[in-house]
C-alpha atoms as an extended CHARMM CRD file, in Angstrom:
* protein
*
        74  EXT
         1         1  MET       CA             -0.0210000000       -0.0050000000       -0.2530000000  PROA      1               0.0000000000
         2         2  ALA       CA              1.2130000000        3.5250000000       -0.9470000000  PROA      2               0.0000000000
         3         3  THR       CA              1.9190000000        6.4610000000        1.5420000000  PROA      3               0.0000000000
         4         4  THR       CA              0.4560000000        9.7750000000        0.1410000000  PROA      4               0.0000000000
         5         5  LEU       CA              1.4790000000       12.7640000000        1.7750000000  PROA      5               0.0000000000
         6         6  ARG       CA              0.7920000000       16.3340000000        0.6370000000  PROA      6               0.0000000000
         7         7  PHE       CA              3.4200000000       19.4030000000        0.5880000000  PROA      7               0.0000000000
         8         8  ARG       CA              3.6410000000       23.3820000000       -0.6800000000  PROA      8               0.0000000000
         9         9  LEU       CA              6.2160000000       24.0460000000       -2.8770000000  PROA      9               0.0000000000
        10        10  ASN       CA              7.0950000000       28.1060000000       -3.6730000000  PROA      10              0.0000000000
        11        11  ILE       CA             10.1740000000       27.8850000000       -5.7960000000  PROA      11              0.0000000000
        12        12  SER       CA             11.0930000000       31.6120000000       -7.6330000000  PROA      12              0.0000000000
        13        13  ARG       CA             11.5530000000       31.1960000000      -11.6350000000  PROA      13              0.0000000000
        14        14  GLU       CA             15.8940000000       32.0310000000      -10.7450000000  PROA      14              0.0000000000
        15        15  GLU       CA             16.1560000000       29.1420000000       -8.1000000000  PROA      15              0.0000000000
        16        16  SER       CA             13.7630000000       26.9570000000      -10.1890000000  PROA      16              0.0000000000
        17        17  LEU       CA             16.8290000000       26.7320000000      -13.2700000000  PROA      17              0.0000000000
        18        18  ARG       CA             18.8030000000       25.1870000000      -10.3300000000  PROA      18              0.0000000000
        19        19  TYR       CA             16.2600000000       22.4290000000      -10.5360000000  PROA      19              0.0000000000
        20        20  TYR       CA             15.9580000000       22.2350000000      -14.3340000000  PROA      20              0.0000000000
        21        21  GLN       CA             19.5540000000       22.3870000000      -14.8950000000  PROA      21              0.0000000000
        22        22  GLY       CA             20.2950000000       19.6580000000      -13.1660000000  PROA      22              0.0000000000
        23        23  THR       CA             22.8400000000       21.3510000000      -10.7430000000  PROA      23              0.0000000000
        24        24  ALA       CA             19.9250000000       20.9160000000       -7.6280000000  PROA      24              0.0000000000
        25        25  THR       CA             19.6210000000       17.3600000000       -7.9560000000  PROA      25              0.0000000000
        26        26  SER       CA             17.4090000000       16.8880000000       -5.1060000000  PROA      26              0.0000000000
        27        27  VAL       CA             14.6250000000       19.0460000000       -3.3860000000  PROA      27              0.0000000000
        28        28  VAL       CA             13.4920000000       19.0300000000        0.3630000000  PROA      28              0.0000000000
        29        29  VAL       CA             10.2600000000       19.6530000000        1.9030000000  PROA      29              0.0000000000
        30        30  ARG       CA              8.3820000000       19.3190000000        5.0900000000  PROA      30              0.0000000000
        31        31  ALA       CA              4.8340000000       17.6460000000        4.3370000000  PROA      31              0.0000000000
        32        32  GLU       CA              1.4170000000       18.7190000000        6.1830000000  PROA      32              0.0000000000
        33        33  ASN       CA              2.1350000000       16.3840000000        8.7850000000  PROA      33              0.0000000000
        34        34  GLY       CA              5.3500000000       17.8040000000        9.4900000000  PROA      34              0.0000000000
        35        35  GLN       CA              7.6510000000       14.6540000000        7.9180000000  PROA      35              0.0000000000
        36        36  ARG       CA             10.8330000000       16.0120000000        6.3810000000  PROA      36              0.0000000000
        37        37  LEU       CA             10.7200000000       14.4200000000        2.6670000000  PROA      37              0.0000000000
        38        38  GLN       CA             13.7300000000       14.4850000000       -0.1290000000  PROA      38              0.0000000000
        39        39  PHE       CA             13.3210000000       12.8730000000       -3.6700000000  PROA      39              0.0000000000
        40        40  PRO       CA             14.6920000000       13.4460000000       -7.2610000000  PROA      40              0.0000000000
        41        41  ALA       CA             14.7460000000       16.6450000000       -8.1690000000  PROA      41              0.0000000000
        42        42  GLU       CA             14.3160000000       15.2580000000      -11.9970000000  PROA      42              0.0000000000
        43        43  HSD       CA             10.7490000000       14.2740000000      -10.8770000000  PROA      43              0.0000000000
        44        44  ILE       CA              9.1520000000       18.7200000000      -10.1270000000  PROA      44              0.0000000000
        45        45  ARG       CA             10.8510000000       19.2600000000      -13.9590000000  PROA      45              0.0000000000
        46        46  GLN       CA              7.6930000000       18.7890000000      -15.3270000000  PROA      46              0.0000000000
        47        47  PHE       CA              5.8700000000       21.2760000000      -13.1830000000  PROA      47              0.0000000000
        48        48  ILE       CA              8.8650000000       24.0970000000      -13.5730000000  PROA      48              0.0000000000
        49        49  ASP       CA              6.9070000000       27.2200000000      -15.5540000000  PROA      49              0.0000000000
        50        50  GLN       CA              8.1200000000       30.7570000000      -16.2420000000  PROA      50              0.0000000000
        51        51  LYS       CA              7.0640000000       32.0340000000      -12.3060000000  PROA      51              0.0000000000
        52        52  GLY       CA              9.1620000000       28.8750000000      -11.5030000000  PROA      52              0.0000000000
        53        53  VAL       CA              7.3750000000       25.9070000000       -8.8840000000  PROA      53              0.0000000000
        54        54  GLN       CA              4.6880000000       26.8500000000       -7.2380000000  PROA      54              0.0000000000
        55        55  GLY       CA              1.9490000000       24.7070000000       -5.7930000000  PROA      55              0.0000000000
        56        56  ILE       CA              0.3530000000       22.1710000000       -3.4140000000  PROA      56              0.0000000000
        57        57  PHE       CA              1.7420000000       18.5110000000       -4.3600000000  PROA      57              0.0000000000
        58        58  SER       CA              1.0020000000       15.2890000000       -3.5620000000  PROA      58              0.0000000000
        59        59  ILE       CA              3.8150000000       12.5890000000       -3.5720000000  PROA      59              0.0000000000
        60        60  SER       CA              3.2540000000        8.8480000000       -3.0640000000  PROA      60              0.0000000000
        61        61  PHE       CA              5.7840000000        5.9480000000       -1.9380000000  PROA      61              0.0000000000
        62        62  ASP       CA              5.1480000000        2.5030000000       -1.7620000000  PROA      62              0.0000000000
        63        63  ASN       CA              6.3930000000        0.3510000000        0.8490000000  PROA      63              0.0000000000
        64        64  ASP       CA              9.9790000000        0.1270000000        0.0700000000  PROA      64              0.0000000000
        65        65  ASN       CA              9.8530000000        4.5300000000        0.4000000000  PROA      65              0.0000000000
        66        66  LYS       CA             10.5920000000        4.5800000000       -3.5710000000  PROA      66              0.0000000000
        67        67  LEU       CA              8.6200000000        7.1500000000       -5.3080000000  PROA      67              0.0000000000
        68        68  VAL       CA              5.6350000000        6.2860000000       -7.1540000000  PROA      68              0.0000000000
        69        69  GLY       CA              3.8330000000        9.5620000000       -7.7570000000  PROA      69              0.0000000000
        70        70  LEU       CA              3.4110000000       13.3230000000       -8.0510000000  PROA      70              0.0000000000
        71        71  LYS       CA              0.6370000000       15.5830000000       -9.1570000000  PROA      71              0.0000000000
        72        72  ARG       CA             -0.0140000000       19.0620000000       -8.5860000000  PROA      72              0.0000000000
        73        73  ILE       CA             -3.3360000000       19.5060000000       -6.6170000000  PROA      73              0.0000000000
        74        74  GLY       CA             -3.4410000000       22.8400000000       -5.8060000000  PROA      74              0.0000000000
């Protein structure tokens, strides 16, 4: 059974370039439940736009803590 957590991202356009270009290799966030999450930056590249990355996201992990899904929900 997958574990799903929610978190908010507000990454500026300038900072998001580090994720897009690969100089920043991981994203570290605090989930709504207070849990610290770290996952590969490649997973947020699809959400980068002219303003950077903003929104509320849902992330799912399997029982081995492998990321199985990331989506913007708000």
